[in-house]
C-alpha positions as CSV (number, residue, x, y, z in Angstrom):
1,H,1.6,-7.1,-13.5
2,G,3.1,-9.4,-10.8
3,F,3.8,-6.4,-8.6
4,A,2.4,-7.8,-5.4
5,V,4.3,-11.1,-5.9
6,A,7.6,-9.3,-6.5
7,E,7.0,-7.1,-3.4
8,C,6.7,-10.3,-1.3
9,W,10.0,-11.6,-2.7
10,K,11.7,-8.4,-1.6
11,F,10.7,-9.3,2.0
12,C,11.9,-12.9,1.6
13,V,8.3,-14.1,1.4
14,C,7.7,-17.0,-0.9
15,A,4.9,-16.1,-3.3
16,S,3.3,-17.1,-6.6
17,G,0.6,-15.3,-8.7
18,V,-2.3,-16.3,-10.9
19,D,-4.3,-14.3,-13.4
20,V,-7.2,-15.3,-15.7
21,S,-5.5,-13.4,-18.5
22,D,-2.7,-14.9,-20.6
23,V,-1.5,-11.4,-21.5
24,A,-1.2,-10.5,-17.8
25,V,0.8,-13.7,-17.1
26,K,3.1,-13.1,-20.0
27,L,3.8,-9.5,-18.9
28,A,4.5,-10.6,-15.3
29,L,6.9,-13.2,-16.5
30,Q,8.7,-10.7,-18.7
31,S,8.9,-7.9,-16.1
32,R,9.4,-9.8,-12.8
33,L,11.7,-12.7,-13.6
34,P,15.4,-11.9,-14.1
35,A,16.7,-12.2,-17.6
36,A,19.2,-14.8,-16.4
37,S,16.3,-17.1,-15.3
38,K,15.3,-19.5,-18.0
39,R,12.6,-21.2,-15.9
40,N,9.2,-20.2,-14.5
41,T,9.8,-22.4,-11.5
42,P,12.8,-21.0,-9.4
43,I,13.1,-22.8,-6.0
44,C,11.9,-20.9,-3.0
45,R,14.9,-20.3,-0.7
46,V,14.5,-18.2,2.5
47,P,17.2,-17.6,5.0
48,Q,16.9,-19.8,8.1
49,S,15.5,-18.1,11.2
50,F,14.3,-15.2,9.1
51,N,11.4,-12.9,10.1
52,P,9.9,-11.2,7.1
53,L,8.2,-8.6,9.3
54,S,11.6,-7.4,10.6
55,K,12.5,-3.9,9.5
56,W,15.7,-5.4,8.1
57,A,13.7,-7.9,5.9
58,R,13.6,-5.8,2.7
59,G,17.4,-5.1,2.8
60,K,18.1,-8.8,3.3
61,C,16.4,-9.9,0.0
62,A,16.5,-6.7,-2.1
63,P,19.6,-4.6,-1.3
64,K,19.1,-0.9,-1.9
65,G,20.2,0.1,-5.4
66,R,20.5,-3.5,-6.5
67,S,17.0,-4.4,-7.8
68,S,18.5,-6.6,-10.4
69,S,19.7,-8.9,-7.6
70,L,16.1,-9.7,-6.5
71,Q,15.6,-13.5,-6.8
72,P,12.2,-15.0,-7.4
73,R,10.9,-17.0,-4.5
74,C,8.0,-18.9,-6.0
75,A,5.8,-20.6,-3.5
76,D,4.2,-23.4,-5.5
77,G,4.8,-24.7,-9.0
78,S,5.4,-21.8,-11.3
79,C,5.9,-18.1,-10.4
80,F,3.0,-16.9,-12.5
81,Q,0.3,-19.0,-14.2
82,R,-3.1,-18.6,-15.8
83,A,-6.0,-19.7,-13.7
84,S,-9.5,-18.7,-12.6
85,A,-10.2,-17.6,-9.1
86,T,-13.1,-20.1,-9.1
87,A,-10.7,-23.0,-9.7
88,L,-7.3,-22.3,-8.2
89,P,-4.6,-24.9,-9.2
90,F,-3.4,-25.5,-5.7
91,A,-3.9,-28.1,-3.0
92,N,-6.0,-27.5,0.1
93,R,-4.3,-25.1,2.6
94,S,-1.1,-25.0,0.5
95,F,-0.5,-21.2,1.2
96,D,-0.2,-19.4,4.5
97,A,-2.1,-16.5,3.0
98,I,-3.9,-15.3,-0.1
99,M,-3.8,-11.7,-1.4
100,S,-6.6,-10.7,-3.8
101,S,-6.7,-7.1,-5.2
102,D,-9.6,-5.8,-7.3
103,V,-10.8,-9.3,-8.4
104,L,-14.0,-10.3,-6.7
105,E,-16.0,-7.3,-7.9
106,H,-15.4,-8.3,-11.5
107,L,-17.1,-11.7,-11.0
108,S,-20.8,-12.5,-11.1
109,K,-22.4,-13.2,-7.7
110,K,-22.3,-17.0,-8.5
111,D,-18.6,-16.9,-9.4
112,A,-17.7,-14.6,-6.5
113,S,-19.2,-17.2,-4.1
114,L,-17.1,-19.9,-5.8
115,A,-14.0,-17.8,-5.6
116,V,-14.5,-17.1,-1.9
117,R,-14.7,-20.8,-1.2
118,E,-11.6,-21.4,-3.3
119,F,-9.7,-18.8,-1.3
120,A,-10.8,-20.5,1.9
121,R,-9.8,-23.9,0.6
122,V,-6.3,-22.9,-0.4
123,A,-5.4,-20.4,2.4
124,R,-4.2,-21.9,5.7
125,T,-4.5,-18.8,7.9
126,H,-5.0,-15.3,6.4
127,L,-6.7,-13.5,3.5
128,F,-5.7,-10.0,2.4
129,L,-8.5,-8.5,0.3
130,K,-9.1,-5.3,-1.7
131,I,-12.6,-5.2,-3.0
132,A,-14.2,-2.3,-4.9
133,D,-17.7,-1.4,-3.6
134,R,-18.6,1.1,-6.4
135,K,-18.9,1.0,-10.1
136,E,-15.8,2.0,-11.9
137,F,-15.3,5.7,-12.5
138,K,-13.3,5.5,-15.8
139,T,-15.5,4.0,-18.6
140,G,-13.9,5.7,-21.6
141,D,-12.3,2.5,-22.8
142,L,-15.7,0.7,-22.7
143,E,-17.4,3.5,-24.5
144,Q,-14.7,3.4,-27.3
145,L,-15.3,-0.3,-27.7
146,R,-19.1,0.2,-27.9
147,Q,-18.6,2.8,-30.6
148,A,-16.4,0.4,-32.5
149,G,-19.2,-2.1,-32.5
150,V,-17.8,-4.4,-29.8
151,S,-20.3,-6.0,-27.4
152,V,-19.2,-5.1,-23.9
153,P,-21.0,-5.1,-20.5
154,E,-22.4,-1.9,-19.1
155,S,-20.0,-2.2,-16.2
156,L,-16.9,-4.3,-15.5
157,H,-17.8,-4.4,-11.8
158,L,-20.4,-7.1,-11.9
159,T,-20.8,-7.5,-8.1
160,V,-20.9,-4.2,-6.3
161,Q,-21.8,-4.9,-2.7
162,P,-21.2,-3.4,0.7
163,R,-18.7,-4.8,3.2
164,A,-21.3,-6.8,5.1
165,Y,-22.1,-8.8,2.0
166,W,-18.5,-10.0,1.6
167,L,-18.1,-10.6,5.3
168,R,-21.1,-12.9,5.2
169,L,-19.6,-14.9,2.3
170,F,-16.2,-15.3,4.0
171,E,-17.7,-16.1,7.4
172,A,-19.8,-18.9,5.8
173,A,-16.5,-20.2,4.3
174,G,-14.8,-20.2,7.7
175,F,-13.0,-16.8,7.9
176,R,-13.6,-13.8,10.1
177,L,-12.6,-10.2,9.9
178,V,-9.6,-9.2,12.1
179,K,-8.8,-5.7,10.7
180,R,-9.9,-3.1,8.3
181,L,-7.0,-1.2,6.7
182,P,-7.4,2.5,6.1
183,A,-8.5,3.6,2.6
184,L,-9.9,6.6,0.9
185,W,-13.6,6.5,0.2
186,W,-13.1,5.6,-3.5
187,Q,-10.6,2.8,-2.9
188,G,-13.1,0.2,-1.7
189,Q,-12.7,-2.3,1.1
190,H,-9.3,-3.3,2.5
191,L,-9.9,-6.3,4.7
192,V,-7.6,-8.7,6.7
193,M,-9.3,-12.0,7.6
194,T,-8.2,-15.1,9.4
195,R,-9.4,-18.6,9.6
196,D,-12.0,-18.9,12.4
197,E,-10.7,-21.7,14.6
198,R,-12.9,-20.7,17.6
199,P,-14.9,-23.6,18.9
200,S,-18.6,-23.5,18.2
201,P,-20.8,-22.7,21.2
202,S,-22.3,-25.9,22.7
203,L,-26.1,-26.1,23.2
204,S,-27.5,-27.6,26.3
């Protein structure tokens, strides 16, 4: 929990995370914040004239063999907080980019559409998305819960759709695809999208 956020910190990128689960947020706070930190709101400090894409970036903010020296660089408010993807607790265009991994397929179609609009509202420039396009393979935990008398859905992937479906949603929200990242067939869609600032064609 909080892995992607901590990886951004290693490259001197300011980042914060949200999760709908209180348990996930608690685990992220416990595992990603240094023991010396008593706050969930460390100030984001990045070296001046620093390029996070440089091959030296990781060594700058997370020296090899000194993982304990990693300092949180939280982008907005708290490092980790509970929130729904359909109602993000951030101002319009308050982040340069949003990363979403294995989230959208767990929402209903209605909520997925709301989440897409929220991503587009909060992100200034880019979206990095990992979206499953198949029903989950491992259903043993769900079956155990059913046998125990717990009411659970047939599948945790509520919206299983091809890439074209998601592209239409994001394009309607003002983002266009710029790159598909390589992935194995079972890993779903890995998409990089950018805000579409191209002028609309004029009609004569």
